[in-house]
N, C-alpha and C positions, 0 to 999 in steps of 0.2 A: 527684541526678545519675543519669542513665540509665547502665546498663551498656553499655560501648562495644561489646563483642564477643559476649558469651555471656548467653543468658537460658535458665534451666533449664526453666522451665514456661511455658506459654501463659497470657497475661493480656489479655483483651479490654478490661480497664479502662484499659490503658495502651497507646496506639496505637504509640508508638515501640518499647517492648519487644515488642510483638506482631510488628511488622515484623522486628525482630531475630530473634525465635523462628522466624518463617516462613522468613526467609532461610536460616537454618542448617539447617532441615529439608529445604528444597529442595536445598541443596548436598550434604547427606548422601545424599539419595535419588538424586541424579544421578551422584555419584561413588563410591557405595557405601562411604562412610567414616563415622566417628563423630566428632563435634566435641565435645571435653571441654575443660574449663578447670581450670588449676591456678594459684592465687593465692599470691604470695610477698609478705611485707611488704617495703617498698622498701629498708629498711636491709640486708636479708639477700639481696636480689634478685641482686646480682653474685656473691656468695659461693655461692649455690645453683647458678647457672649454671656457675660455675668447677668446683665439685665434680662435677657431673653430666658435664661435658665431659671432665674429667681421667679419670673412671672409664669412659668409653666408653659411658655410658648414653644411650639414645635418648630424651632427656628431653621434648623438644618439637620440633614442626615449625615453630612460629612463635612469636616472642617480641613481646610488646607492653610497652613500657617508657617511663618517663619519659625524656626526651631527655638530661638531665644524667647518666644512668647509662650511656648507650651508650659513652662514651669509656673507662670502666673495663672494658669488656668486650673491647676490641680485643686485648689481650694474651693472651686465652684462645682466640683463633682460633675463634670460634663463628659467624662470619658468612659467608653466601654473598654473592657479588656479584649483587645483584638484577637488574643490568642484562643479565645472560646467562641469566636464567630465561626460557624460551621464551614463556610466557603472560603475562608482565608487560609491558605497554606504557605507559611513563611519559609518552607523549604524550596519553594519555587525560585527560579533564577532571577525573576524580575524584582524580587525583594533584596534590599541591601542587608546581607547577613550580619555584617558588623554593627549596623545601626540597630538591627532587631536585638542582638545580644546586649548591646550597651544600654538600650532604652528600657529593657525589661527589668522591673523592680519587684523582687518577691514574687515572681511568676506573672506579674501584671504588665501588660504592654499597652500604653495609652495611645501610642502614635507609631507610624512606621515610615520608611523611605523606600520608595520604589521607582520603577521606570515610569510611573504615571507622571512624575514631575521633572522638570528641567532645571529648576533654579538651584537644586542642591549639586547638580553637575557643573553648572556655570560658576557657582561660588567656590569650587574646589581650588585650592592653592597649588600652583605649579611653579617650577623653576624653569623659565625659558632660557635658552642657550643660543648665543649668536655664532652660528657655525661659520658664517662668512668672516667675522673678526677673528675667530679661533685659527682659521686657516691663514689669514694674513699675519698673524702673530707667531705662527709655527708652533702652536700648541699641540703637543703630541698625544695627550691623553684621550682616549676614547671614552666619553662619558657614559655611553650605552653599556659598554663592558664593565665600567666601574660599578654601575648600578647592578647589573646582572650578577656580578661576582661579589656582591654585598661589600664593596670597597669605597662606596660613595659616602663620605662623612663631611662634617662641618669643617674639619681640618683641610680636606681636599678642596672644598669650596673656597676657603680663604686662600689657599695656596694658588690655585689656578686663577682666581680673581685678581690677586695682586699682580699677576703677570701681565694683566690687561691695563691696570690703572697708569695714567699717564698725565703729567703736568704739561699739557700741550701749549699753553701760552707763555711758559717759562717765568712765571711770577714766583716760583718757589712753593706753591700750594696747589693741591687739587681741590678746587673749590668753586669754580665757575660753571654754572649751568649752561649747556650748549657749546662749551669750549673744551673743558677738560674731560678726560675719558676715565670712566669708573669700572671697577672689576664687577660691582654688583649695584643694581639699582632697585629700589623698592620703597616701602614705608614701615612704619613701626610695627604694624600687625604681622609682618613677616616672622617676628619672633614666636608668635603662637603657632603659626604654620609649621615652622621648622621643628618646634618642640613636639608637636604632634606627629610629624614626619619622622622624628627620631624614636618614636615609640612611647613618648611621654603621655601620662594621663593625670588630669586633676582629681578625678573621681573614678574609683574602680568598684566592682562588686565582689562581696565576699562569697564563701562557699554556699551560703543560704540565699544568695541573690540580693543582699541588702547593700546599698551603696555606702562607701566610706571615702574619706578624703585621703587620696594616695600620692598627692603631690610631694610630701615631705620625705623625699629619699635622696641619698647622696648622689645618685646618678642624675636625677632630675635637676638637682641644683647645679651640677657640673655642666649639664647641657645648656641650661639657661645662662649660666655665668660665661661660658664660653662665647655663645652667640652675642651676648651683650658686649663683652669687653673686646673680643678679637674680630667681630665682624660689624655689628650695628654701630658702634661708637667709634670705629676706625675711619676717620674722615678721608684718608687716602684710598680706602677700598670701597666704602658704601656710600652711595648717593641717596640720601634721605631728604625728602621735600622740605622738612622743617629747618634744614641748615645748609641750603644751597643758595648762594648769592645769585640774584636775578631770577629766582623761581617765582612765578605768579600762579593765581588759580587757573589761568587759561593755558598754562604749559601742560605738558604731558610727559610722564616718564616713559610711556610707550614710544614717544617720538625720539627720546634719547636713545632707546634701544634700536629703533629703526635707522637712526642716523649714525649707527657705529660708535655710539658714545657709552656703550655698556655691554659687558660680555654676558652677564647673567641678569635676568629680570624676574623677580620674585613678585608674583601677582595672581589674582584669580583668573580663571579661564575667560570669564566675561569681562575682559579688560578693555581700556580705552585704546583700541588699535587705531593707528594713524593711517594716512594714505601716503606711504613713503615714495621717494623716487624710485624709478626702475632699478637703480644701481644699489639701493638699500635692501637690507634683508627683511623678509616678512617674519612675523612672529611664527615660529615653527609649531 
């Protein structure tokens, strides 16, 4: 994984690292500043910020953090309102406009998401599709058209996935890792990914920009219930690491996908990609 923000030395062997290095040197020269980096282990991150803020130490000008740590920093009063900083224009395309809108509370924006960082992109959940397997199973649906025509739903995911599930060892069950074929492979966290992908929200903003819990709606319950009952808990459809015979910590769901043992693979972009045989499909 490339360093998001800071590269200490020039490295022409790595084009992205080189660009990060060149960018930092250009900014330093133009504004007569020095860019340095301090790294903290994520479990100590909030505590370190709290201690430095309480002592009045000018610890850092900018913080880059996992999103889930941000709420724990609110009580320490460490944030500026980014929307009032003169040179930050959140209408520019390099800012994530959805994140800007969602993170602004009563006109106050404590943090933002932009093209400066890579982790938010690599942590994006996607549904990989095994085109090689789809062709071998004569699956006719064009998933790209289903998506563009707004016809891609959880029901279609289940329907197409079931066409791929197969008890390949003939023991009457689809349960053996590395032997049986599954329509969908993934883990429990896929439920939150597909919930968000279905337009679901746990928290929303009212007309005054104040957050409120918005999960309690009939549609949200229907989305979650369908995924749990019809997809995640269907052992003939969904390969979940917690209940697959023979699965160990050294195994890889990505290897199942590369070995043509899964039609769909729900996972983040920065996933554990294997080195498949030349005849096996690469992650698309």
